Backbone bond lengths (Angstrom), bond angles and torsions (degrees), N, CA, C in turn:
res aa  C-N    CA-C-N  psi(-1)  N-CA   C-N-CA  omega(-1)  CA-C   N-CA-C  phi
1 X - - - 1.448 - - 1.524 109.84 -
2 X 1.314 115.50 145.29 1.463 120.76 178.32 1.530 109.38 -102.76
3 X 1.309 116.03 171.46 1.471 121.32 179.25 1.528 111.13 -59.00
4 X 1.329 117.74 -31.09 1.464 121.25 179.93 1.523 112.90 -69.34
5 X 1.324 116.93 -15.96 1.463 121.30 179.15 1.525 112.03 -81.76
6 X 1.338 116.52 -9.79 1.456 121.54 -177.59 1.519 111.03 -110.43
7 X 1.321 115.55 146.03 1.466 121.95 174.13 1.528 107.35 -67.89
8 X 1.309 118.01 136.16 1.464 119.90 177.93 1.524 109.41 -73.16
9 X 1.325 115.34 149.00 1.458 119.73 178.24 1.528 110.41 -62.18
10 X 1.331 117.08 -35.31 1.463 120.92 177.61 1.532 110.72 -59.54
11 X 1.334 116.88 -46.04 1.463 119.94 178.16 1.527 111.38 -62.62
12 X 1.329 116.16 -45.41 1.465 120.26 -177.78 1.525 110.42 -59.73
13 X 1.316 116.57 -49.43 1.466 120.36 -177.79 1.531 110.85 -66.43
14 X 1.328 117.56 -43.25 1.469 120.55 -179.26 1.526 111.49 -61.85
15 X 1.321 117.62 -44.68 1.463 120.18 -179.97 1.525 111.38 -70.49
16 X 1.326 116.32 -36.63 1.465 120.54 177.33 1.534 110.09 -58.90
17 X 1.330 115.90 -52.07 1.464 119.97 -178.45 1.529 111.43 -68.16
18 X 1.324 117.36 -34.21 1.467 120.60 176.40 1.529 110.69 -62.98
19 X 1.332 116.68 -38.30 1.468 120.19 176.45 1.517 111.33 -60.03
20 X 1.342 116.17 -47.07 1.474 119.75 176.73 1.529 110.51 -59.33
21 X 1.329 116.60 -46.84 1.469 120.54 -174.95 1.524 112.12 -64.72
22 X 1.325 117.18 -45.91 1.474 120.07 -179.36 1.526 110.33 -62.13
23 X 1.342 117.55 -41.03 1.463 119.24 179.63 1.526 111.07 -69.65
24 X 1.328 117.77 -38.59 1.473 119.59 178.19 1.526 110.58 -60.85
25 X 1.325 116.39 -43.03 1.467 120.67 177.36 1.528 109.78 -64.17
26 X 1.328 116.74 -43.99 1.466 121.01 -179.69 1.522 111.86 -60.45
27 X 1.338 116.14 -31.69 1.463 121.26 -179.76 1.528 112.76 -82.35
28 X 1.339 116.45 -5.12 1.458 120.22 179.38 1.517 113.76 84.63
29 X 1.340 117.26 14.65 1.458 120.86 177.47 1.523 109.54 -82.03
30 X 1.328 115.52 152.36 1.463 120.91 178.87 1.520 109.27 -91.86
31 X 1.333 116.01 119.94 1.460 120.63 177.46 1.521 109.72 -71.83
32 X 1.338 115.74 138.17 1.462 120.65 178.70 1.524 112.13 -116.96
33 X 1.324 117.22 -22.62 1.460 120.51 -177.67 1.522 109.85 -156.21
34 X 1.332 116.04 141.24 1.461 122.94 176.62 1.517 108.23 -139.58
35 X 1.329 116.34 120.32 1.456 118.72 -179.32 1.521 110.82 -155.18
36 X 1.320 114.86 144.39 1.459 119.68 170.10 1.523 109.62 -115.51
37 X 1.327 116.27 17.71 1.461 121.21 174.76 1.525 108.96 -83.30
38 X 1.334 117.59 137.42 1.472 119.97 177.25 1.523 110.71 -59.70
39 X 1.328 115.51 142.56 1.461 121.14 178.68 1.524 107.99 -149.65
40 X 1.336 116.32 -172.91 1.456 119.62 178.12 1.532 112.23 -70.50
41 X 1.328 117.91 -13.70 1.470 121.46 178.54 1.525 112.25 -91.01
42 X 1.298 118.21 -19.66 1.460 120.73 179.99 1.515 111.47 152.57
43 X 1.311 114.82 -160.64 1.470 120.36 -177.74 1.522 112.59 -83.68
44 X 1.297 115.97 -10.59 1.458 122.17 177.97 1.511 107.94 -163.69
45 X 1.329 115.86 172.20 1.458 118.42 -176.41 1.523 110.50 -159.54
46 X 1.314 115.29 136.63 1.464 122.01 170.11 1.519 106.30 -124.22
47 X 1.321 115.55 115.77 1.451 120.17 176.15 1.515 109.61 -99.05
48 X 1.324 115.46 143.92 1.466 119.71 178.73 1.518 110.00 -151.79
49 X 1.312 114.85 160.02 1.463 122.70 177.57 1.515 106.89 -119.03
50 X 1.336 115.63 130.91 1.468 119.89 -177.84 1.522 112.41 -80.08
51 X 1.318 117.14 -27.83 1.461 120.02 -179.68 1.511 113.53 84.66
52 X 1.342 118.13 -0.60 1.463 121.96 179.21 1.527 108.37 -157.85
53 X 1.303 115.54 171.04 1.470 120.75 -179.78 1.527 110.84 -62.93
54 X 1.324 115.05 147.85 1.467 120.86 179.90 1.527 110.15 -80.51
55 X 1.318 114.34 79.73 1.461 121.59 177.09 1.513 108.29 -151.79
56 X 1.314 117.03 161.97 1.454 121.87 177.72 1.514 113.16 53.20
57 X 1.324 115.61 -132.20 1.465 122.57 -176.85 1.527 112.86 -60.43
58 X 1.321 117.61 -36.76 1.468 120.45 179.90 1.527 109.82 -64.89
59 X 1.327 117.99 -41.63 1.470 121.04 177.82 1.530 110.47 -65.93
60 X 1.326 116.95 -37.07 1.470 119.68 176.81 1.525 110.59 -62.52
61 X 1.320 116.52 -44.12 1.457 120.12 178.67 1.528 110.92 -64.78
62 X 1.333 117.40 -39.70 1.466 120.36 177.97 1.530 110.37 -62.99
63 X 1.325 117.62 -35.79 1.469 121.22 176.14 1.529 109.92 -64.51
64 X 1.329 116.99 -40.22 1.471 120.23 176.92 1.529 110.80 -61.84
65 X 1.331 116.91 -41.91 1.465 120.07 178.59 1.530 109.43 -62.75
66 X 1.321 117.16 -43.16 1.468 120.91 -177.73 1.524 112.50 -61.95
67 X 1.321 117.77 -40.33 1.473 119.35 -177.67 1.522 112.19 -81.88
68 X 1.311 118.35 -15.56 1.467 121.08 -172.86 1.523 114.21 -69.43
69 X 1.319 118.33 -23.81 1.463 119.95 174.61 1.519 110.77 -66.32
70 X 1.323 116.46 -48.99 1.461 120.95 177.99 1.527 110.97 -62.88
71 X 1.318 116.90 -39.70 1.463 120.63 178.80 1.532 110.46 -62.96
72 X 1.325 117.34 -43.08 1.470 119.96 177.32 1.525 110.26 -62.59
73 X 1.352 116.92 -39.19 1.474 120.46 174.25 1.524 110.40 -55.30
74 X 1.325 115.85 -48.08 1.463 120.96 -176.70 1.530 111.27 -64.88
75 X 1.322 116.22 -42.46 1.468 119.63 179.42 1.520 111.09 -65.65
76 X 1.333 117.99 -39.42 1.463 121.00 176.69 1.526 109.88 -61.58
77 X 1.312 117.00 -43.75 1.459 121.58 -179.97 1.531 111.05 -62.14
78 X 1.317 116.51 -43.18 1.478 120.44 177.55 1.522 110.65 -62.81
79 X 1.321 116.31 -43.08 1.463 120.96 -176.64 1.523 111.98 -68.72
80 X 1.319 117.27 -44.26 1.466 120.21 -174.27 1.521 112.77 -82.86
81 X 1.332 116.35 -29.22 1.457 119.69 -177.14 1.518 113.07 71.87
82 X 1.311 117.23 8.24 1.464 120.84 -178.79 1.525 110.79 -86.84
83 X 1.321 115.00 152.09 1.454 121.58 176.64 1.523 109.99 -73.91
84 X 1.316 115.21 162.20 1.457 121.84 177.25 1.521 109.55 -104.56
85 X 1.322 117.48 140.78 1.467 118.49 173.34 1.528 108.85 -57.49
86 X 1.286 117.63 130.70 1.471 122.96 -178.67 1.522 112.37 58.93
87 X 1.331 116.93 16.80 1.463 122.48 176.58 1.525 113.02 52.42
88 X 1.326 116.83 41.86 1.451 119.42 -178.47 1.520 111.14 -134.10
89 X 1.311 114.42 162.52 1.455 121.86 175.21 1.522 107.02 -102.89
90 X 1.321 116.65 130.30 1.462 121.37 -172.73 1.528 112.20 -79.68
91 X 1.330 114.97 143.04 1.451 121.07 167.77 1.508 117.01 76.47
92 X 1.317 118.05 6.48 1.449 116.84 -171.13 1.522 115.55 -86.60
93 X 1.339 119.79 -15.27 1.466 119.78 -176.65 1.520 111.78 -66.69
94 X 1.322 117.97 -46.98 1.457 120.60 177.38 1.529 110.38 -64.90
95 X 1.322 116.33 -38.07 1.468 119.99 177.76 1.524 110.95 -62.10
96 X 1.325 116.84 -40.84 1.464 119.96 179.17 1.522 111.23 -65.66
97 X 1.324 116.84 -41.56 1.466 120.08 177.48 1.528 110.40 -59.88
98 X 1.329 116.64 -45.22 1.467 120.24 178.32 1.517 110.85 -62.12
99 X 1.326 117.30 -44.74 1.470 120.52 -179.55 1.524 110.73 -60.23
100 X 1.322 117.69 -45.60 1.479 120.53 178.05 1.526 110.62 -58.55
101 X 1.327 116.86 -42.49 1.468 120.79 179.83 1.526 110.53 -63.60
102 X 1.330 117.43 -45.45 1.465 120.46 -179.36 1.531 111.57 -65.90
103 X 1.316 116.75 -36.97 1.470 119.62 178.06 1.527 109.73 -64.14
104 X 1.322 117.65 -41.30 1.473 120.15 176.55 1.533 110.33 -62.63
105 X 1.346 116.40 -41.24 1.465 120.30 -177.68 1.527 113.22 -67.59
106 X 1.325 117.10 -26.95 1.472 118.63 -175.31 1.524 112.28 -73.67
107 X 1.329 117.55 -20.95 1.461 119.94 177.74 1.516 114.52 75.32
108 X 1.324 117.39 16.08 1.467 121.64 -179.65 1.529 109.52 -116.37
109 X 1.316 116.04 160.84 1.460 120.40 173.93 1.520 109.12 -67.38
110 X 1.311 116.00 159.61 1.455 119.93 176.08 1.514 111.53 137.20
111 X 1.311 115.23 154.43 1.459 121.91 179.66 1.527 108.83 -122.77
112 X 1.313 115.03 170.25 1.457 119.73 177.49 1.527 110.04 -59.64
113 X 1.325 117.87 -35.79 1.466 120.82 178.33 1.532 111.51 -62.77
114 X 1.328 116.82 -38.10 1.467 120.37 178.37 1.525 111.10 -63.01
115 X 1.314 116.25 -43.49 1.460 120.85 179.02 1.529 110.78 -67.01
116 X 1.339 115.92 -35.36 1.464 119.34 177.68 1.526 111.12 -65.56
117 X 1.331 117.72 -36.28 1.468 120.44 177.87 1.522 110.16 -62.13
118 X 1.333 116.96 -48.41 1.471 119.69 -179.52 1.526 110.57 -63.74
119 X 1.328 116.74 -41.91 1.461 120.54 177.72 1.523 110.71 -62.45
120 X 1.325 117.05 -41.73 1.469 121.80 179.65 1.531 110.09 -60.10
121 X 1.305 116.69 -45.66 1.474 119.95 179.64 1.527 110.81 -61.83
122 X 1.340 116.34 -45.17 1.461 120.14 -177.39 1.525 111.41 -67.46
123 X 1.334 117.13 -49.43 1.466 119.33 -177.13 1.522 111.81 -67.55
124 X 1.315 117.40 -33.58 1.470 119.25 177.11 1.532 109.73 -64.06
125 X 1.328 116.94 -41.99 1.470 121.07 178.72 1.530 111.56 -66.20
126 X 1.324 116.91 -24.61 1.463 121.76 -174.34 1.533 111.32 -121.16
127 X 1.336 116.08 31.35 1.458 121.13 -175.23 1.528 112.78 -60.09
128 X 1.310 117.79 -32.92 1.467 119.15 -179.11 1.529 110.73 -60.79
129 X 1.321 117.98 -34.87 1.469 121.04 178.37 1.529 110.54 -69.58
130 X 1.328 116.65 -42.22 1.464 120.53 178.17 1.528 109.26 -61.85
131 X 1.322 115.99 -46.77 1.460 121.54 -177.17 1.529 111.48 -62.09
132 X 1.329 116.79 -46.95 1.476 119.60 178.85 1.524 111.52 -62.78
133 X 1.317 115.65 -40.56 1.458 120.64 179.26 1.527 109.89 -63.03
134 X 1.325 117.33 -45.81 1.468 121.37 179.76 1.524 111.03 -61.88
135 X 1.327 116.38 -42.82 1.467 119.41 179.90 1.528 110.97 -64.49
136 X 1.338 117.66 -35.77 1.471 120.41 175.74 1.520 110.25 -65.81
137 X 1.334 117.65 -41.89 1.459 120.62 179.90 1.526 111.86 -63.90
138 X 1.313 117.08 -31.71 1.461 119.94 178.32 1.534 111.01 -67.78
139 X 1.318 117.29 -29.79 1.464 121.98 178.62 1.533 110.67 -87.26
140 X 1.319 115.79 -40.99 1.470 122.35 -179.55 1.527 107.79 -119.37
141 X 1.338 119.02 86.79 1.471 122.16 -172.03 1.526 115.29 -61.95
142 X 1.315 117.18 -22.17 1.462 121.03 173.33 1.519 106.28 -126.41
143 X 1.314 115.17 124.29 1.467 119.53 -176.35 1.519 110.74 -120.31
144 X 1.310 114.93 149.78 1.446 122.25 173.97 1.529 107.39 -88.42
145 X 1.325 117.71 110.08 1.471 119.08 -178.06 1.522 113.43 -59.51
146 X 1.331 116.77 -26.31 1.457 120.13 179.51 1.514 113.41 -66.63
147 X 1.335 116.22 -16.88 1.465 120.28 -179.73 1.528 112.38 -85.78
148 X 1.330 117.05 -4.32 1.471 120.41 -177.85 1.521 111.22 -85.00
149 X 1.313 116.13 141.97 1.460 121.50 171.84 1.525 107.37 -88.27
150 X 1.309 116.60 95.79 1.459 121.34 -174.06 1.530 113.24 -69.78
151 X 1.313 116.39 -16.30 1.470 119.93 -179.94 1.529 112.51 -65.19
152 X 1.329 117.58 -23.73 1.464 119.33 -177.75 1.527 112.59 -84.33
153 X 1.332 117.08 -8.41 1.463 120.66 -178.48 1.523 110.61 -88.70
154 X 1.337 116.05 148.94 1.470 119.64 179.90 1.526 111.19 -72.17
155 X 1.301 115.32 155.46 1.464 122.80 175.10 1.529 108.09 -111.22
156 X 1.313 115.86 156.72 1.457 118.78 175.08 1.523 108.93 -59.26
157 X 1.327 117.69 141.75 1.460 118.16 177.29 1.530 110.31 -62.94
158 X 1.316 116.32 151.99 1.461 120.65 -177.87 1.521 112.38 -58.07
159 X 1.326 116.73 -28.70 1.466 120.09 -177.59 1.529 113.15 -96.99
160 X 1.335 117.59 25.03 1.466 120.25 -176.22 1.523 112.28 -59.69
161 X 1.317 118.08 -36.27 1.484 120.17 179.71 1.521 110.79 -67.90
162 X 1.327 117.37 -38.09 1.460 119.76 176.40 1.521 109.82 -64.14
163 X 1.335 116.63 -41.14 1.466 120.49 178.42 1.523 110.75 -62.68
164 X 1.336 116.38 -43.07 1.461 119.73 178.81 1.527 110.20 -64.17
165 X 1.328 117.32 -44.15 1.468 120.86 177.82 1.521 110.96 -58.63
166 X 1.330 116.89 -38.46 1.465 121.44 178.62 1.528 110.95 -65.26
167 X 1.323 116.70 -43.00 1.469 121.04 177.89 1.530 109.56 -62.58
168 X 1.340 117.11 -43.99 1.462 121.46 179.79 1.525 110.28 -62.74
169 X 1.336 117.23 -44.31 1.461 120.84 178.97 1.525 111.86 -61.43
170 X 1.327 116.83 -41.73 1.469 120.15 177.39 1.523 110.61 -64.88
171 X 1.309 116.37 -39.63 1.466 121.05 178.05 1.524 110.36 -64.65
172 X 1.347 116.57 -43.60 1.465 121.21 178.73 1.528 111.49 -62.53
173 X 1.345 116.09 -33.15 1.475 120.79 -179.27 1.529 111.90 -84.33
174 X 1.339 116.23 1.68 1.458 119.90 179.09 1.513 113.68 80.70
175 X 1.322 117.40 15.97 1.469 120.87 -179.12 1.512 112.70 -106.34
176 X 1.323 117.58 -0.91 1.453 119.62 -175.98 1.513 111.72 -119.90
177 X 1.330 115.36 -150.63 1.468 120.74 -175.22 1.511 114.41 -57.29
């Protein structure tokens, strides 16, 4: 295999962080930081403020944001068909830990796989936003979130909780993830 057969780390990190950012915006959270520069937190970072305590619906949305980086990684891999260095998805262990914590805080049934299904459906429907965001991050590795026109980004559908409940019910019945 040649280098062209593998996804570049820049692409992986940019799409990963774009997935987090698009979902945070969709959830109505205020972005505070966007970067794909390596730091003590990882290879990239999306900071956001929920505006309320991490419980109930806010914790559910935070779980969606946490899994959306890994989901964007997976969608990029499906789209490009390229192999991954060391056959792994970058940055997802800390994201998974956060998602598990937020799911516990929300007080509702559901697993990380259930949240990944809902995130997968949403990001797939809105892939053009993820892709444009990732391409911008590749050019501007640190962005000022205040410079973004958030009106052009998609929002979670009004029935997102019903959709999540449906995914959880299918999972509980052994028909889902």
